[in-house]
Backbone of each chain as ProteinMPNN parsed JSONL, in Angstrom:
{"seq_chain_A": "AQKITQTQPGMFVQEKEAVTLDCTYDTSDPSYGLFWYKQPSSGEMIFLIYQGSYDQQNATEGRYSLNFQKARKSANLVISASQLGDSAMYFCAMRDATDSWGKFQFGAGTQVVVTP", "coords_chain_A": {"N_chain_A": [[117.498, 113.649, 98.021], [117.508, 110.427, 99.806], [116.543, 110.472, 103.09], [115.819, 109.024, 105.173], [116.176, 105.738, 106.1], [114.888, 102.62, 106.132], [115.642, 99.418, 106.603], [114.52, 96.891, 106.666], [112.222, 95.316, 104.907], [110.14, 93.538, 105.47], [108.852, 91.78, 108.333], [108.519, 88.854, 110.362], [106.969, 88.231, 113.419], [106.461, 86.497, 116.674], [103.645, 86.308, 118.581], [103.534, 88.044, 121.753], [106.241, 88.334, 121.901], [109.033, 90.603, 121.683], [109.874, 93.103, 119.264], [112.135, 94.774, 117.122], [112.375, 97.439, 115.102], [114.169, 98.757, 112.476], [115.684, 101.997, 111.904], [117.477, 104.516, 110.203], [118.759, 107.777, 109.834], [119.54, 110.73, 108.069], [120.886, 113.869, 108.554], [121.968, 117.188, 108.627], [121.095, 119.02, 110.258], [121.164, 120.285, 113.653], [118.821, 120.249, 115.171], [115.995, 118.479, 115.28], [113.198, 116.377, 114.634], [112.0, 113.08, 115.337], [109.789, 110.534, 114.286], [107.426, 107.859, 114.529], [105.071, 106.051, 112.661], [102.126, 104.049, 112.464], [100.634, 101.998, 110.137], [97.879, 100.308, 109.705], [95.977, 97.48, 108.041], [93.672, 98.756, 107.347], [94.413, 101.117, 106.506], [94.754, 103.854, 107.548], [96.822, 106.371, 108.9], [98.657, 106.249, 111.886], [99.816, 107.906, 114.49], [102.606, 107.055, 116.596], [104.965, 107.583, 118.311], [107.277, 110.021, 119.445], [110.444, 111.545, 119.086], [112.693, 113.926, 120.194], [115.452, 115.756, 118.899], [117.104, 116.76, 121.006], [116.328, 115.641, 123.129], [117.079, 114.032, 126.149], [116.429, 111.472, 127.21], [115.268, 108.397, 126.009], [112.2, 108.139, 124.155], [109.165, 106.904, 125.25], [106.119, 105.142, 124.955], [103.606, 103.532, 126.246], [103.611, 100.318, 125.004], [105.466, 100.843, 123.224], [108.713, 101.902, 122.39], [111.544, 104.099, 121.764], [114.569, 103.58, 120.576], [116.965, 105.602, 120.699], [119.759, 106.605, 119.127], [121.949, 108.868, 118.916], [124.506, 109.574, 117.922], [124.945, 107.627, 116.07], [122.88, 108.045, 114.377], [120.451, 106.81, 114.485], [117.277, 105.451, 115.11], [115.464, 103.484, 116.221], [112.449, 101.636, 116.458], [110.962, 99.877, 119.214], [108.845, 97.37, 119.89], [107.195, 95.975, 122.516], [106.166, 92.857, 123.799], [104.51, 91.734, 121.611], [101.233, 92.044, 119.993], [98.601, 90.632, 118.198], [97.223, 92.503, 116.925], [99.191, 94.351, 116.203], [100.174, 93.783, 113.805], [101.011, 95.477, 110.899], [102.002, 98.094, 108.663], [104.857, 99.995, 109.275], [106.134, 103.119, 109.637], [108.997, 105.231, 109.701], [109.84, 108.668, 110.247], [111.117, 111.949, 109.585], [111.658, 115.273, 110.736], [113.099, 118.289, 109.946], [114.287, 121.082, 111.875], [115.103, 123.212, 110.663], [113.737, 123.302, 108.236], [111.586, 125.444, 106.978], [108.953, 124.947, 106.49], [108.098, 122.645, 107.54], [108.257, 120.127, 106.468], [107.975, 116.598, 106.197], [110.189, 113.718, 105.964], [109.888, 110.574, 104.873], [110.593, 106.991, 105.589], [110.834, 104.033, 103.7], [109.231, 102.133, 104.805], [108.216, 99.273, 107.053], [106.925, 96.123, 106.994], [105.174, 94.48, 109.295], [104.243, 91.355, 110.553], [102.427, 89.686, 112.939], [102.383, 86.608, 114.315], [100.363, 83.974, 115.771]], "CA_chain_A": [[118.283, 112.439, 98.512], [116.733, 109.798, 100.761], [117.113, 110.855, 104.342], [115.396, 108.013, 106.117], [116.361, 104.333, 105.704], [114.257, 101.414, 106.732], [116.299, 98.408, 105.88], [113.681, 95.682, 106.77], [110.959, 95.39, 104.123], [109.119, 92.78, 106.262], [109.257, 91.007, 109.484], [107.439, 88.115, 111.181], [107.244, 88.051, 115.017], [105.578, 85.809, 117.406], [102.812, 86.97, 119.688], [104.149, 88.175, 123.005], [107.686, 88.593, 121.712], [109.536, 91.969, 121.261], [110.378, 93.298, 117.88], [112.848, 96.077, 116.842], [112.198, 98.011, 113.677], [115.415, 99.792, 112.363], [115.594, 103.328, 111.174], [118.552, 105.4, 110.29], [118.457, 109.092, 109.137], [120.616, 111.663, 107.697], [120.601, 115.196, 108.568], [123.089, 118.074, 109.22], [120.529, 119.969, 111.294], [121.18, 119.823, 115.014], [117.495, 120.238, 115.816], [115.029, 117.739, 114.38], [112.197, 115.464, 115.361], [111.87, 111.684, 114.761], [108.516, 110.033, 114.51], [106.955, 106.55, 113.97], [103.592, 105.913, 112.403], [101.708, 102.779, 112.127], [99.419, 101.955, 109.251], [97.234, 98.906, 109.667], [95.399, 97.163, 106.731], [92.58, 99.726, 106.955], [94.969, 102.341, 105.672], [95.084, 105.167, 108.208], [98.216, 106.577, 109.504], [98.416, 106.43, 113.284], [101.056, 108.407, 115.183], [102.969, 106.164, 117.721], [105.889, 108.007, 119.214], [108.116, 111.053, 118.923], [111.686, 111.768, 119.878], [113.317, 115.168, 119.759], [117.021, 115.473, 118.952], [117.734, 117.278, 122.134], [115.729, 114.873, 124.332], [118.19, 113.193, 126.841], [115.872, 110.22, 127.417], [114.568, 107.738, 124.996], [110.741, 108.205, 124.353], [108.319, 105.524, 125.5], [104.575, 105.244, 124.877], [103.03, 102.19, 126.403], [104.47, 99.123, 124.617], [106.317, 101.253, 122.234], [109.839, 102.703, 122.992], [112.396, 104.562, 120.746], [115.943, 103.437, 120.883], [117.649, 106.682, 120.075], [121.252, 106.649, 119.293], [122.165, 110.237, 118.166], [125.832, 109.515, 117.279], [124.839, 106.654, 114.942], [121.764, 108.591, 113.682], [119.645, 105.643, 114.582], [116.012, 105.812, 115.818], [114.804, 102.275, 116.113], [111.279, 101.391, 117.341], [110.756, 98.594, 119.973], [107.52, 97.021, 120.299], [107.328, 94.933, 123.428], [104.886, 91.954, 124.06], [103.732, 91.928, 120.407], [99.91, 91.437, 119.867], [98.104, 90.343, 116.862], [96.874, 93.844, 116.43], [100.361, 95.18, 115.893], [100.389, 93.543, 112.394], [100.812, 96.675, 110.198], [103.161, 98.716, 108.143], [105.433, 101.005, 110.216], [106.914, 104.162, 108.992], [109.829, 106.147, 110.393], [109.747, 109.916, 109.633], [111.907, 112.886, 110.366], [111.276, 116.674, 110.437], [114.179, 119.108, 110.341], [113.853, 122.283, 112.465], [115.471, 124.278, 109.628], [112.844, 123.334, 107.108], [110.467, 126.285, 107.437], [107.58, 124.548, 106.105], [107.659, 121.532, 108.367], [108.094, 118.89, 105.671], [108.469, 115.358, 106.703], [110.643, 112.765, 105.029], [109.468, 109.138, 105.378], [111.241, 105.822, 105.219], [109.949, 103.132, 102.803], [108.309, 101.256, 105.673], [108.518, 97.907, 107.42], [105.786, 95.388, 107.196], [105.28, 93.585, 110.438], [103.227, 90.45, 110.666], [102.443, 89.064, 114.184], [101.748, 85.307, 114.324], [99.978, 83.316, 117.023]], "C_chain_A": [[117.417, 111.867, 99.664], [117.325, 110.047, 102.085], [116.727, 109.833, 105.442], [115.428, 106.656, 105.444], [115.729, 103.402, 106.624], [114.746, 100.217, 106.091], [115.562, 97.049, 105.918], [112.494, 95.873, 106.067], [109.733, 94.692, 104.877], [109.801, 91.918, 107.338], [108.131, 90.094, 110.001], [107.985, 88.053, 112.691], [106.151, 87.227, 115.594], [104.819, 86.573, 118.397], [103.59, 86.977, 120.95], [105.682, 88.463, 123.0], [107.86, 90.167, 121.391], [110.099, 92.022, 119.877], [111.082, 94.607, 117.877], [112.87, 96.3, 115.371], [113.429, 98.966, 113.473], [115.03, 100.961, 111.521], [116.822, 104.158, 111.355], [118.215, 106.665, 109.452], [119.625, 109.8, 108.917], [120.153, 113.027, 107.712], [121.812, 115.933, 109.084], [122.513, 119.11, 110.105], [120.674, 119.399, 112.766], [119.906, 119.63, 115.74], [116.517, 119.604, 114.891], [114.087, 116.808, 115.287], [112.134, 114.125, 114.507], [110.457, 111.136, 115.112], [108.289, 108.603, 113.895], [105.484, 106.584, 113.838], [103.36, 104.444, 112.121], [100.464, 102.823, 111.133], [98.91, 100.483, 109.145], [96.527, 98.712, 108.26], [94.303, 98.124, 106.366], [93.018, 101.09, 106.318], [95.315, 103.586, 106.424], [96.361, 105.257, 108.786], [97.996, 107.034, 111.028], [99.737, 106.817, 113.838], [101.341, 107.472, 116.481], [103.78, 106.882, 118.702], [106.848, 109.039, 118.544], [109.341, 111.134, 119.754], [112.375, 113.05, 119.32], [114.847, 114.967, 119.779], [117.705, 115.869, 120.201], [117.207, 116.627, 123.368], [116.832, 113.91, 124.967], [117.67, 111.78, 127.039], [115.154, 109.629, 126.184], [113.066, 107.724, 125.198], [110.14, 106.959, 124.511], [106.925, 106.059, 125.492], [103.966, 103.957, 125.003], [104.113, 101.136, 125.987], [105.538, 99.623, 123.638], [107.515, 102.128, 122.817], [110.701, 103.017, 121.625], [113.869, 104.425, 121.137], [116.764, 104.475, 120.114], [119.055, 106.73, 120.357], [121.812, 107.75, 118.288], [123.407, 110.101, 117.356], [125.789, 108.687, 116.078], [123.68, 107.085, 114.066], [120.817, 107.395, 113.448], [118.519, 105.974, 115.51], [115.103, 104.466, 115.757], [113.579, 102.109, 117.192], [111.223, 99.974, 117.769], [109.419, 98.446, 120.306], [107.689, 95.849, 121.323], [106.041, 94.091, 123.485], [103.954, 92.088, 122.762], [102.309, 91.286, 120.564], [99.549, 91.378, 118.418], [97.694, 91.578, 116.056], [97.914, 94.756, 115.931], [100.689, 94.79, 114.474], [99.99, 94.867, 111.579], [102.079, 97.102, 109.43], [103.58, 99.832, 109.049], [106.375, 101.949, 109.407], [107.725, 105.031, 109.889], [109.887, 107.453, 109.508], [110.659, 110.839, 110.429], [111.441, 114.296, 109.899], [112.404, 117.544, 110.85], [113.579, 120.438, 110.85], [114.073, 123.389, 111.399], [114.656, 124.388, 108.397], [111.662, 124.23, 107.511], [109.196, 125.873, 107.323], [107.132, 123.168, 106.698], [107.509, 120.219, 107.604], [108.646, 117.685, 106.273], [109.202, 114.576, 105.475], [110.341, 111.379, 105.756], [110.378, 108.148, 104.859], [110.264, 105.049, 104.313], [109.081, 102.213, 103.585], [108.851, 99.909, 105.958], [107.192, 97.274, 107.564], [105.859, 94.352, 108.278], [104.0, 92.554, 110.402], [103.389, 89.596, 111.959], [101.742, 87.677, 114.041], [101.491, 84.719, 115.676], [100.986, 82.443, 117.571]], "O_chain_A": [[116.723, 112.59, 100.379], [118.531, 109.86, 102.244], [117.307, 109.841, 106.527], [114.822, 106.433, 104.396], [116.024, 103.403, 107.819], [114.27, 99.954, 104.986], [115.99, 96.129, 105.221], [111.661, 96.616, 106.586], [108.593, 95.153, 104.904], [110.944, 91.463, 107.3], [106.968, 90.49, 110.07], [109.151, 87.87, 113.04], [105.028, 87.233, 115.089], [105.385, 87.468, 119.026], [104.276, 85.995, 121.234], [106.272, 88.793, 124.029], [106.953, 90.852, 120.918], [110.726, 91.078, 119.398], [110.656, 95.514, 118.592], [113.308, 95.488, 114.556], [113.641, 99.877, 114.273], [114.21, 100.915, 110.604], [117.202, 104.488, 112.478], [117.466, 106.587, 108.478], [120.662, 109.523, 109.519], [119.194, 113.395, 107.034], [122.592, 115.399, 109.873], [123.213, 119.964, 110.649], [120.359, 118.243, 113.049], [119.849, 118.961, 116.772], [116.235, 120.136, 113.817], [114.281, 116.589, 116.483], [112.201, 114.08, 113.279], [110.027, 111.326, 116.249], [108.894, 108.237, 112.887], [104.743, 107.046, 114.706], [104.224, 103.715, 111.632], [99.483, 103.548, 111.303], [99.533, 99.612, 108.538], [96.49, 99.627, 107.437], [94.017, 98.302, 105.182], [92.293, 101.928, 105.783], [96.151, 104.348, 105.938], [96.958, 104.244, 109.15], [97.297, 107.996, 111.344], [100.713, 106.089, 113.658], [100.448, 107.184, 117.278], [103.417, 106.867, 119.878], [107.174, 108.976, 117.358], [109.33, 110.846, 120.95], [112.588, 113.185, 118.115], [115.412, 114.169, 120.527], [118.801, 115.379, 120.473], [117.562, 116.98, 124.492], [117.4, 113.078, 124.26], [118.513, 110.883, 127.031], [114.509, 110.355, 125.428], [112.62, 107.345, 126.282], [110.587, 105.973, 123.925], [106.598, 107.166, 125.918], [103.782, 103.269, 123.999], [105.238, 101.072, 126.481], [106.433, 98.861, 123.271], [107.277, 102.995, 123.658], [110.586, 102.344, 120.6], [114.328, 105.164, 122.008], [117.2, 104.219, 118.992], [119.544, 106.858, 121.479], [122.066, 107.543, 117.101], [123.402, 110.475, 116.183], [126.506, 108.964, 115.117], [123.517, 106.471, 113.012], [120.466, 107.064, 112.316], [118.69, 106.646, 116.527], [114.01, 104.53, 115.194], [113.645, 102.352, 118.397], [111.377, 99.024, 117.001], [108.836, 99.308, 120.963], [108.288, 94.832, 120.976], [104.951, 94.605, 123.234], [102.797, 92.498, 122.854], [102.153, 90.21, 121.14], [100.154, 92.017, 117.558], [97.785, 91.688, 114.833], [97.634, 95.789, 115.324], [101.523, 95.499, 113.911], [98.833, 95.287, 111.581], [103.126, 96.473, 109.583], [102.727, 100.561, 109.554], [107.246, 101.538, 108.64], [107.148, 105.568, 110.835], [109.967, 107.399, 108.281], [110.954, 110.659, 111.611], [110.904, 114.454, 108.803], [112.699, 117.575, 112.044], [112.539, 120.886, 110.367], [113.306, 124.346, 111.291], [114.775, 125.326, 107.609], [110.823, 123.811, 108.308], [108.316, 126.391, 108.011], [106.053, 122.637, 106.433], [106.762, 119.325, 108.004], [109.738, 117.737, 106.839], [108.908, 114.736, 104.291], [110.52, 111.15, 106.952], [110.942, 108.351, 103.784], [109.081, 105.368, 104.191], [108.228, 101.55, 102.995], [109.762, 99.413, 105.297], [106.34, 97.856, 108.235], [106.61, 93.388, 108.128], [102.859, 92.985, 110.23], [104.369, 88.862, 112.078], [100.572, 87.641, 113.662], [102.262, 84.912, 116.616], [100.773, 81.836, 118.621]]}, "seq_chain_B": "DAGITQSPRHKVTETGTPVTLRCHQTENHRYMYWYRQDPGHGLRLIHYSYGVKDTDKGEVSDGYSVSRSKTEDFLLTLESATSSQTSVYFCAISERADGMGGYTFGSGTRLTVV", "coords_chain_B": {"N_chain_B": [[85.01, 113.695, 116.385], [86.643, 113.552, 113.142], [89.175, 115.82, 112.393], [90.155, 116.312, 110.052], [89.343, 115.575, 106.75], [89.098, 113.653, 103.771], [88.227, 113.618, 100.42], [87.308, 112.213, 97.217], [87.02, 108.897, 98.886], [87.627, 106.786, 97.423], [88.528, 106.389, 94.068], [88.067, 105.682, 90.583], [89.431, 106.425, 87.542], [89.718, 107.52, 84.124], [92.542, 107.421, 82.008], [93.871, 110.429, 81.077], [91.803, 112.101, 81.899], [90.802, 114.89, 83.905], [91.265, 115.056, 87.532], [90.188, 115.83, 90.714], [91.149, 116.011, 94.083], [90.101, 116.412, 97.455], [90.874, 118.036, 100.433], [89.89, 118.611, 103.522], [89.889, 120.675, 106.532], [89.153, 121.153, 109.997], [90.604, 122.23, 111.948], [91.871, 124.622, 111.744], [94.648, 124.739, 111.131], [97.762, 125.905, 109.943], [99.469, 124.737, 108.215], [99.451, 122.503, 105.407], [99.631, 119.447, 103.609], [100.163, 117.412, 100.772], [100.621, 113.974, 100.178], [101.741, 111.081, 98.329], [101.449, 107.642, 98.419], [103.367, 104.875, 97.834], [104.269, 101.375, 97.055], [107.467, 100.484, 98.527], [108.365, 103.007, 98.369], [107.437, 104.485, 100.492], [105.963, 107.417, 101.855], [105.66, 110.044, 99.72], [106.272, 113.582, 99.203], [104.015, 115.667, 97.523], [102.849, 118.287, 97.02], [102.73, 121.278, 99.098], [101.392, 123.516, 101.581], [101.528, 126.681, 103.117], [99.791, 128.564, 103.915], [96.84, 130.463, 103.087], [96.627, 130.584, 99.661], [99.307, 130.352, 99.449], [101.538, 128.088, 98.298], [103.662, 125.418, 97.578], [106.003, 123.366, 95.716], [106.617, 119.883, 96.102], [108.721, 116.879, 96.209], [107.806, 115.19, 94.213], [106.27, 116.551, 92.271], [105.422, 116.726, 89.511], [102.953, 116.834, 87.096], [100.847, 117.344, 88.846], [98.815, 119.872, 90.386], [97.922, 122.33, 92.837], [95.62, 124.038, 95.003], [94.751, 126.526, 97.295], [92.363, 128.227, 98.617], [90.964, 128.677, 100.807], [91.552, 128.617, 104.374], [90.726, 126.143, 105.335], [90.638, 124.348, 103.229], [92.36, 122.3, 100.925], [93.144, 121.587, 97.792], [93.973, 119.035, 95.496], [94.948, 118.59, 92.269], [95.003, 116.577, 89.355], [95.827, 117.048, 86.277], [95.692, 115.785, 83.87], [95.098, 112.705, 84.085], [97.377, 110.023, 84.585], [98.471, 106.501, 84.286], [100.588, 106.071, 85.998], [100.116, 107.706, 88.079], [98.322, 106.299, 89.621], [97.643, 105.536, 92.89], [97.869, 105.809, 96.458], [96.646, 108.638, 98.112], [97.497, 110.868, 100.442], [96.395, 113.47, 102.731], [97.759, 115.743, 105.034], [97.864, 117.662, 107.96], [99.205, 120.277, 109.896], [100.007, 122.103, 112.851], [102.226, 123.333, 113.529], [105.443, 124.102, 112.221], [108.019, 123.36, 113.118], [110.551, 121.132, 114.438], [109.261, 119.56, 116.335], [106.526, 119.345, 116.153], [103.966, 117.192, 114.979], [102.262, 115.417, 112.481], [98.741, 115.328, 111.46], [96.963, 112.97, 109.83], [94.756, 112.652, 107.039], [92.254, 110.147, 106.0], [93.026, 109.1, 103.677], [92.994, 108.765, 100.05], [92.316, 106.42, 97.665], [93.271, 106.144, 94.451], [92.765, 105.024, 91.247], [93.974, 104.842, 88.058], [92.871, 104.054, 85.014]], "CA_chain_B": [[84.936, 113.657, 114.973], [87.89, 113.807, 112.521], [89.579, 117.204, 112.132], [90.588, 116.327, 108.631], [88.642, 114.61, 105.887], [89.518, 113.544, 102.396], [87.114, 113.214, 99.566], [86.554, 111.02, 97.702], [87.816, 107.91, 99.561], [88.063, 105.873, 96.335], [88.099, 106.812, 92.726], [88.568, 105.051, 89.433], [89.164, 107.386, 86.435], [90.35, 107.057, 82.857], [93.635, 108.124, 81.489], [93.66, 111.698, 80.287], [90.722, 112.889, 82.552], [91.24, 115.66, 85.076], [90.732, 114.624, 88.762], [90.633, 116.752, 91.821], [90.943, 115.506, 95.373], [89.957, 117.439, 98.291], [91.306, 117.918, 101.798], [89.2, 119.682, 104.472], [90.22, 120.595, 107.955], [88.42, 121.979, 110.931], [91.478, 122.547, 113.021], [92.439, 125.995, 111.463], [96.066, 124.674, 110.974], [98.244, 126.672, 108.804], [100.298, 123.871, 107.151], [98.778, 121.364, 104.767], [100.552, 118.741, 102.805], [99.713, 116.235, 99.964], [101.673, 112.85, 99.834], [101.373, 109.92, 97.686], [102.055, 106.455, 99.005], [103.571, 103.735, 96.787], [105.095, 100.426, 97.628], [108.828, 100.656, 98.349], [108.69, 104.346, 98.458], [106.9, 105.201, 101.657], [105.265, 108.624, 101.405], [106.513, 111.272, 99.172], [105.582, 114.809, 99.204], [103.633, 116.222, 96.283], [102.82, 119.824, 97.322], [102.371, 121.705, 100.563], [100.817, 124.901, 101.644], [101.857, 127.417, 104.36], [98.755, 129.602, 104.139], [95.901, 130.661, 101.907], [97.28, 130.977, 98.36], [100.792, 129.979, 99.611], [101.79, 126.8, 98.045], [104.935, 125.138, 96.821], [106.167, 121.963, 95.178], [107.479, 118.827, 96.854], [109.649, 116.094, 95.346], [107.071, 114.526, 93.133], [105.032, 117.457, 91.856], [105.071, 116.797, 88.102], [101.573, 116.337, 86.782], [100.008, 117.814, 89.822], [98.686, 121.225, 90.818], [97.139, 122.607, 94.12], [95.075, 125.392, 95.379], [94.215, 126.716, 98.716], [91.663, 129.479, 98.624], [90.505, 128.92, 102.174], [92.4, 127.867, 105.327], [90.352, 124.897, 105.545], [90.542, 123.448, 102.105], [93.427, 122.086, 100.084], [92.768, 120.724, 96.663], [95.044, 118.552, 94.699], [94.497, 118.395, 90.889], [95.853, 115.888, 88.281], [95.398, 117.852, 85.154], [95.448, 114.704, 82.901], [95.592, 111.474, 84.894], [98.134, 108.918, 83.875], [98.601, 105.311, 85.027], [101.653, 106.354, 86.919], [99.419, 108.451, 89.253], [97.585, 105.392, 90.435], [98.307, 105.53, 94.053], [97.009, 106.302, 97.681], [96.994, 109.965, 98.338], [97.125, 111.346, 101.897], [96.603, 114.798, 103.088], [98.203, 115.898, 106.308], [97.901, 119.001, 108.621], [100.144, 120.505, 111.14], [99.815, 123.328, 113.524], [103.57, 123.974, 113.667], [106.52, 123.587, 111.306], [109.292, 123.064, 113.731], [110.951, 119.726, 114.518], [108.465, 118.998, 117.382], [105.124, 119.17, 115.735], [103.659, 115.966, 114.232], [101.094, 115.461, 111.361], [97.622, 114.64, 111.549], [96.656, 112.505, 108.518], [93.4, 112.11, 106.617], [92.096, 108.726, 105.827], [93.565, 108.674, 102.319], [92.065, 108.503, 98.756], [92.78, 105.533, 96.805], [93.031, 106.523, 93.104], [93.127, 104.259, 90.246], [93.813, 105.358, 86.709], [92.846, 102.904, 83.975]], "C_chain_B": [[86.334, 114.058, 114.389], [87.992, 115.18, 112.236], [90.017, 117.335, 110.759], [89.909, 115.233, 107.885], [89.201, 114.84, 104.459], [88.382, 113.146, 101.623], [87.617, 113.13, 98.093], [87.423, 110.085, 98.318], [88.408, 106.99, 98.464], [87.537, 106.486, 94.959], [88.764, 106.071, 91.605], [88.328, 106.114, 88.278], [89.861, 106.845, 85.254], [91.491, 107.951, 82.514], [93.282, 109.276, 80.692], [92.523, 112.642, 80.854], [91.37, 113.698, 83.636], [90.587, 115.077, 86.343], [91.124, 115.593, 89.857], [90.165, 115.979, 93.18], [90.959, 116.564, 96.398], [90.361, 117.029, 99.713], [90.655, 118.968, 102.575], [89.568, 119.517, 105.965], [89.389, 121.493, 108.776], [89.21, 122.405, 111.967], [92.126, 123.887, 112.87], [93.963, 125.934, 111.523], [96.445, 125.384, 109.722], [98.759, 125.825, 107.773], [99.54, 122.657, 106.734], [99.685, 120.767, 103.696], [99.667, 117.523, 102.017], [100.839, 115.239, 99.774], [101.025, 111.881, 99.088], [102.18, 108.724, 98.272], [102.119, 105.244, 98.044], [104.476, 102.677, 97.405], [106.623, 100.577, 97.359], [109.323, 102.006, 98.378], [108.327, 104.997, 99.758], [105.957, 106.306, 101.191], [106.09, 109.606, 100.941], [105.701, 112.442, 98.926], [105.286, 115.284, 97.761], [103.695, 117.726, 96.205], [102.488, 120.056, 98.814], [101.995, 123.104, 100.479], [101.179, 125.44, 103.057], [100.917, 128.453, 104.688], [97.81, 129.772, 102.815], [96.712, 131.283, 100.707], [98.76, 130.855, 98.441], [101.116, 128.552, 99.501], [103.135, 126.605, 97.547], [105.075, 123.644, 96.505], [107.038, 121.047, 96.086], [108.302, 118.096, 95.764], [109.141, 115.414, 94.176], [105.994, 115.268, 92.588], [104.682, 117.425, 90.31], [103.763, 116.189, 87.794], [100.581, 116.655, 87.819], [99.918, 119.277, 90.043], [97.875, 121.336, 92.093], [96.544, 123.917, 94.07], [94.619, 125.324, 96.723], [93.655, 128.101, 98.732], [91.094, 129.791, 100.009], [91.441, 128.141, 103.173], [92.04, 126.388, 105.378], [90.388, 123.754, 104.506], [91.877, 123.511, 101.304], [93.151, 121.088, 99.025], [93.96, 120.292, 95.873], [94.36, 118.1, 93.358], [95.421, 117.497, 90.055], [95.089, 116.33, 87.052], [94.9, 116.839, 83.967], [96.058, 113.468, 83.547], [96.291, 110.53, 83.976], [98.235, 107.638, 84.815], [99.592, 105.391, 86.107], [101.165, 107.005, 88.181], [98.427, 107.564, 90.057], [98.403, 105.235, 91.684], [97.422, 105.83, 95.244], [97.551, 107.552, 98.064], [96.606, 110.42, 99.745], [97.357, 112.856, 102.064], [96.922, 114.729, 104.566], [98.203, 117.351, 106.72], [98.759, 119.057, 109.711], [99.949, 121.896, 111.644], [101.137, 124.148, 113.537], [104.478, 123.478, 112.631], [107.903, 123.362, 111.912], [109.486, 121.62, 113.893], [109.953, 118.982, 115.401], [107.149, 118.702, 116.909], [104.929, 117.964, 114.786], [102.486, 116.358, 113.191], [99.797, 114.805, 111.987], [97.227, 114.298, 110.146], [95.197, 112.432, 108.302], [93.421, 110.632, 106.346], [92.635, 108.212, 104.554], [92.5, 108.471, 101.309], [92.806, 107.518, 97.915], [92.233, 105.71, 95.314], [93.551, 105.514, 92.159], [92.993, 104.759, 88.84], [93.939, 104.217, 85.656], [93.055, 103.447, 82.513]], "O_chain_B": [[87.096, 114.785, 115.026], [86.99, 115.778, 111.845], [90.246, 118.459, 110.312], [89.892, 114.083, 108.326], [89.652, 115.905, 104.038], [87.572, 112.36, 102.114], [88.381, 114.031, 97.747], [88.618, 110.379, 98.333], [89.53, 106.497, 98.58], [86.415, 106.958, 94.776], [89.972, 105.845, 91.679], [87.217, 106.607, 88.081], [90.534, 105.817, 85.339], [91.402, 109.161, 82.72], [92.504, 109.188, 79.743], [92.318, 113.761, 80.385], [92.362, 113.275, 84.231], [89.442, 114.632, 86.26], [92.245, 116.098, 89.904], [89.063, 115.451, 93.327], [91.716, 117.529, 96.286], [90.218, 115.879, 100.128], [90.858, 120.151, 102.302], [89.558, 118.428, 106.539], [88.946, 122.533, 108.287], [88.661, 122.95, 112.924], [92.872, 124.299, 113.758], [94.58, 126.925, 111.913], [95.749, 125.49, 108.711], [98.565, 126.074, 106.584], [99.05, 121.881, 107.554], [100.398, 121.474, 102.984], [98.745, 116.877, 102.515], [101.902, 115.597, 99.268], [99.799, 111.79, 99.151], [103.374, 108.808, 98.56], [101.123, 104.713, 97.553], [105.36, 103.012, 98.193], [107.055, 100.761, 96.222], [110.533, 102.233, 98.407], [108.911, 106.03, 100.087], [105.227, 106.123, 100.217], [107.075, 110.021, 101.552], [104.555, 112.344, 98.487], [106.169, 115.301, 96.904], [104.462, 118.328, 95.453], [102.064, 119.191, 99.581], [102.222, 123.803, 99.491], [101.129, 124.706, 104.044], [101.138, 129.203, 105.639], [98.06, 129.27, 101.719], [97.347, 132.333, 100.805], [99.432, 131.26, 97.493], [101.001, 127.819, 100.483], [103.753, 127.572, 97.103], [104.323, 122.806, 97.002], [108.022, 121.455, 96.705], [108.534, 118.572, 94.653], [109.874, 115.08, 93.245], [104.888, 114.753, 92.424], [103.713, 118.065, 89.9], [103.499, 115.067, 88.227], [99.442, 116.217, 87.656], [100.948, 119.934, 89.889], [97.146, 120.386, 92.382], [96.87, 124.785, 93.261], [94.177, 124.306, 97.255], [94.406, 129.069, 98.851], [90.79, 130.933, 100.353], [92.031, 127.125, 102.805], [92.903, 125.513, 105.453], [90.228, 122.559, 104.755], [92.428, 124.582, 101.049], [92.948, 119.903, 99.29], [94.861, 121.086, 95.604], [93.375, 117.362, 93.342], [96.629, 117.729, 90.107], [93.914, 116.029, 86.842], [93.91, 117.054, 83.268], [97.265, 113.226, 83.56], [95.911, 110.269, 82.835], [98.084, 107.769, 86.03], [99.382, 104.746, 87.134], [101.769, 106.849, 89.243], [97.797, 108.012, 91.015], [99.584, 104.89, 91.665], [96.241, 106.1, 95.023], [98.747, 107.663, 98.334], [95.441, 110.327, 100.131], [98.353, 113.418, 101.61], [96.467, 113.836, 105.28], [98.518, 118.211, 105.898], [99.047, 118.077, 110.399], [99.735, 122.804, 110.84], [101.168, 125.378, 113.553], [104.232, 122.365, 112.164], [108.868, 123.189, 111.168], [108.594, 120.872, 113.491], [109.816, 117.776, 115.197], [106.647, 117.669, 117.351], [105.723, 117.79, 113.862], [101.927, 117.455, 113.151], [99.818, 113.927, 112.85], [97.145, 115.194, 109.306], [94.438, 112.182, 109.239], [94.449, 109.963, 106.446], [92.703, 107.0, 104.35], [91.357, 108.097, 101.573], [93.914, 107.831, 97.481], [91.067, 105.493, 94.985], [94.725, 105.156, 92.255], [91.871, 105.095, 88.462], [94.971, 103.568, 85.49], [93.064, 102.668, 81.56]]}, "name": "protein", "num_of_chains": 2, "seq": "AQKITQTQPGMFVQEKEAVTLDCTYDTSDPSYGLFWYKQPSSGEMIFLIYQGSYDQQNATEGRYSLNFQKARKSANLVISASQLGDSAMYFCAMRDATDSWGKFQFGAGTQVVVTPDAGITQSPRHKVTETGTPVTLRCHQTENHRYMYWYRQDPGHGLRLIHYSYGVKDTDKGEVSDGYSVSRSKTEDFLLTLESATSSQTSVYFCAISERADGMGGYTFGSGTRLTVV"}
């Protein structure tokens, strides 16, 4: 069963604006990790940000922040001050602590295009 | 230098031929994974390994087999390639299996089956 849902297949955002990418997840495990990865047109997968289920504060990494709403099972990525280089596919992923082998579940991805 | 490399980076093969993709790591990580990426599906797990000779199936394992005879190498084999296996294949490694550890990905292999 699909555990990660990204409802936005594609988005356009203007340079210097903020953009929010939606991600909802489903798990019964109280301990889990949430991740966002960026995939530019070159194809590599780049780790952006991590949020643990027990973390009290929302994760931030530079211009990236994760809006973590545990009760709603939501882990939205916010990119502030968008740059042309932010144009890429973005994947939300989850890893349950009860999965002994550390398997990830990925969402279908959101394609972001930043326009001048 | 990259701690994980995939080979080949690109391959075109004919339907019915066997194909082997290689993932090589220099990080001595225990956990290794093969995913395929297709539009609209994100990344889906094919097979994974939790040690030498310890492997198991993921959600889309039909038509694929794997082997791990050394910690550093994880091979994915398509026994008889079909057009539905045209995809981008990613290998990933992880030092830990709990919720906190992330993946390091290889650069991917673009496979086309004609």
